C-alpha positions as a printed Julia matrix, in Angstrom:
265×3 Matrix{Float64}:
  75.83  135.46  125.58
  72.87  134.21  123.54
  75.59  133.7   120.45
  77.41  131.12  122.61
  75.97  128.08  121.5
  76.19  128.61  117.66
  79.83  129.88  118.26
  80.54  126.59  120.01
  78.85  124.49  117.4
  81.1   126.03  114.76
  84.35  125.52  116.87
  83.41  121.93  117.17
  82.51  121.32  113.48
  85.96  123.07  112.9
  87.56  120.92  115.06
  85.94  118.03  113.47
  87.1   118.87  110.04
  90.58  119.59  111.2
  90.53  116.05  112.44
  89.46  114.84  109.17
  92.11  116.77  107.37
  94.85  115.39  109.84
  94.1   112.0   109.2
  96.54  110.73  106.58
  95.4   109.13  103.33
  97.61  105.86  102.6
  96.84  105.68   99.08
  97.81  109.39   98.63
 100.81  108.76  101.0
 101.76  105.56   98.83
 101.35  107.79   95.57
 103.19  110.67   96.85
 106.32  108.43   97.8
 106.32  106.4    94.69
 106.56  103.21   96.62
 104.33  100.87   98.47
 105.72   98.76  101.33
 104.1    95.5   101.57
 105.07   92.99  104.43
 105.73   89.42  102.98
 106.66   85.9   104.14
 110.32   84.8   103.95
 110.15   81.31  105.56
 106.93   80.02  104.44
 107.31   78.36  100.75
 105.73   78.33   98.37
 104.22   81.61   99.64
 107.58   83.47  100.42
 111.23   82.21  100.7
 114.4    83.26  100.44
 116.63   82.09   97.2
 120.57   80.93   97.21
 121.13   84.55   96.03
 119.19   85.98   98.86
 116.02   86.77   96.54
 112.4    87.01   97.88
 110.44   84.38   95.69
 106.76   82.91   96.48
 103.26   83.49   95.95
 102.88   86.0    97.73
 105.85   88.04   96.53
 104.28   87.9    93.39
 100.94   89.09   94.47
 102.84   92.09   96.16
 104.59   92.81   92.78
 101.62   92.59   90.83
  99.83   94.86   93.35
 102.88   97.76   92.96
 102.93   97.44   89.26
  99.22   97.66   88.71
  99.32  100.99   91.18
 102.25  102.31   89.43
 104.45  102.53   92.02
 107.65  100.75   93.15
 107.47   97.9    95.87
 109.38   97.22   98.85
 108.87   94.22  100.39
 109.29   93.8   104.06
 110.06   90.71  105.31
 107.89   89.33  108.3
 107.47   86.36  110.51
 103.93   85.4   111.47
 104.02   86.37  114.94
 104.61   90.0   113.7
 103.15   90.99  110.57
  99.81   92.44  112.17
 102.01   94.41  114.03
 104.18   95.71  111.4
 101.27   97.03  109.62
  99.5    98.78  112.8
 102.98  100.4   113.52
 102.98  101.64  110.09
 106.29   99.92  109.09
 104.14   98.58  106.17
 101.27   99.9   104.08
  99.97   96.38  103.13
 100.37   92.82  104.34
 100.49   89.92  101.96
 101.54   87.01  104.37
  99.35   84.02  103.86
  96.71   86.15  106.14
  93.2    84.67  106.87
  90.45   86.29  107.79
  88.62   85.81  111.55
  86.33   87.64  113.65
  89.33   88.78  115.88
  91.44   89.94  113.16
  88.66   91.88  111.54
  88.16   94.01  114.9
  91.85   95.54  114.24
  92.75   95.57  110.19
  90.51   95.63  107.16
  90.94   92.85  104.49
  90.97   92.62  100.54
  89.15   89.81   98.54
  90.75   86.49   98.63
  93.57   86.19   96.23
  94.68   82.27   97.0
  93.39   79.19   98.65
  94.78   77.92  101.83
  93.54   75.15  103.87
  94.68   74.55  107.45
  95.07   71.04  108.81
  96.34   69.3   111.42
  99.21   66.24  109.73
 101.53   63.89  111.52
 103.25   60.54  111.4
 101.14   57.63  109.89
 101.19   55.88  113.62
  99.69   58.73  115.58
  95.61   58.04  115.41
  94.2    61.47  114.96
  90.85   62.31  112.94
  89.5    65.03  114.53
  90.13   67.75  117.49
  89.17   65.24  120.41
  91.91   62.94  119.51
  94.48   65.31  120.33
  93.57   64.67  123.92
  97.09   63.88  125.59
  99.19   65.03  122.4
 101.7    67.82  121.32
 100.95   69.54  118.55
 103.45   72.1   116.92
 102.28   75.54  115.25
 104.01   78.24  114.37
 103.0    81.08  117.01
 100.26   83.5   115.85
  99.01   81.78  112.88
  95.47   80.8   112.24
  96.21   77.35  113.06
  97.32   78.67  116.4
  94.23   80.54  116.98
  92.04   77.69  115.82
  93.63   74.72  117.42
  93.85   76.83  120.69
  90.11   76.82  120.46
  89.37   73.45  119.49
  92.04   71.18  121.12
  91.05   69.71  124.31
  92.59   70.95  127.26
  95.01   68.05  128.01
  96.52   68.95  124.61
  99.79   70.77  124.42
 100.36   73.15  121.94
 103.92   73.9   121.17
 104.4    77.18  119.58
 107.49   78.15  117.7
 108.67   81.5   116.56
 108.53   80.82  112.69
 107.69   77.97  110.2
 111.39   77.05  110.12
 111.51   76.41  113.62
 108.24   74.28  113.41
 109.59   72.26  110.27
 112.86   71.44  112.1
 111.15   70.43  115.17
 109.03   67.68  113.06
 111.86   66.82  111.23
 114.07   66.18  114.36
 111.23   64.32  115.74
 110.53   66.76  118.58
 106.5    66.9   117.77
 104.88   64.29  116.08
 101.93   66.25  115.02
 101.7    70.01  113.42
  99.11   72.18  112.43
  99.74   74.22  109.49
  98.99   75.11  105.88
  98.36   71.97  103.49
 101.13   73.17  100.87
 103.65   73.44  103.76
 102.89   69.98  105.34
 103.63   68.96  101.38
 106.66   70.6   101.18
 107.9    69.2   104.72
 107.29   65.68  103.28
 110.41   66.31  100.94
 112.53   67.19  103.94
 111.27   63.84  106.23
 110.57   61.16  103.68
 111.12   58.78  106.33
 108.55   59.96  108.51
 106.45   61.57  105.78
 103.38   63.74  107.34
  99.86   62.24  106.8
  96.85   64.12  106.59
  94.95   63.63  109.76
  92.12   66.21  109.51
  91.47   69.62  107.83
  90.9    72.32  110.69
  89.12   74.5   107.91
  89.1    75.63  104.28
  90.38   79.04  104.13
  91.94   81.63  102.1
  94.39   84.65  101.66
  93.77   88.28  101.78
  95.52   91.5   101.54
  95.69   92.93  104.92
  95.69   96.72  105.84
  94.9    99.32  108.37
  91.09  100.08  109.45
  89.86  103.59  107.77
  91.99  103.53  104.32
  88.64  102.98  102.12
  90.68  104.7    99.27
  93.4   102.02   99.45
  91.3    99.23  100.03
  89.33  100.18   97.08
  92.19  100.23   94.95
  93.72   96.93   96.1
  90.27   95.4    95.55
  90.38   96.83   91.85
  93.65   95.34   91.03
  92.72   91.77   92.46
  89.28   91.8    90.29
  91.07   92.74   87.22
  93.97   90.26   87.89
  91.06   87.56   88.2
  89.25   88.55   85.14
  92.47   88.68   82.8
  94.11   85.3    84.48
  97.16   86.83   85.72
  96.17   85.79   89.4
  95.19   82.22   88.44
  98.8    82.27   86.54
 100.72   83.12   90.0
  98.15   80.44   92.0
  99.14   77.76   89.16
 102.58   78.42   89.0
 102.98   78.36   92.93
 100.61   75.78   94.01
  99.77   73.7    91.05
  96.08   73.96   91.32
  93.92   76.27   89.6
  92.27   79.54   91.54
  89.07   77.99   92.92
  86.26   79.04   90.93
  83.91   80.48   93.49
  87.18   82.82   94.43
  87.81   83.66   90.89
  84.32   85.18   90.68
  83.93   86.95   94.08
  85.14   90.33   94.16
  84.84   91.51   97.49
């Protein structure tokens, strides 16, 4: 019986090795398949929308195609809503999420993030007659958000208890609610609000206050170090070459912020 402990140790070591071998390498799987599945927005112009001929277009779409091209594989675009984009990643319906995804502590517990690829500020907008200059002014008021977005999470944390946060399943529903007068305030991305002004010229949304300055990153499942490194390498090269700045300029009409252009992690 004196050999029991060494035998047990070897058995445990072999078990650990088998678990490691069994663990899938997402990058290797993508390269083997020749296709990367990327979750993208379809209702969030200018980051992602559908054209009249049912083609996806937008900043996130161009970044998804750039990453696939530089990885040397085809891209399969997987349209998602804000509320289910992380679920698509976790259930392996997508390999990456490029869908105006911002980092926060809660999300970092369940997924990993690449370096930033685009700016994205979150703010509260509303009709001119409603006086709001900070979260405390939301007391007794109703503000619309797209369910599961960064704005939803932030306003849930900062708005007074007497405020009502009305959650819509996607941005189109939130925009329709504002245009029809169902809500007078919305928490959303700046560029979405500017686009909203075109749909409601008689009720043009006015910036009330900035919730926070944020940025977009690529999301991927935890434990995929090789895939994360590859995505970061692609983004770093695109920043240095100016390709990423060109995409941001094309869709947002602003340059890639200088700090973001020189940050590679």
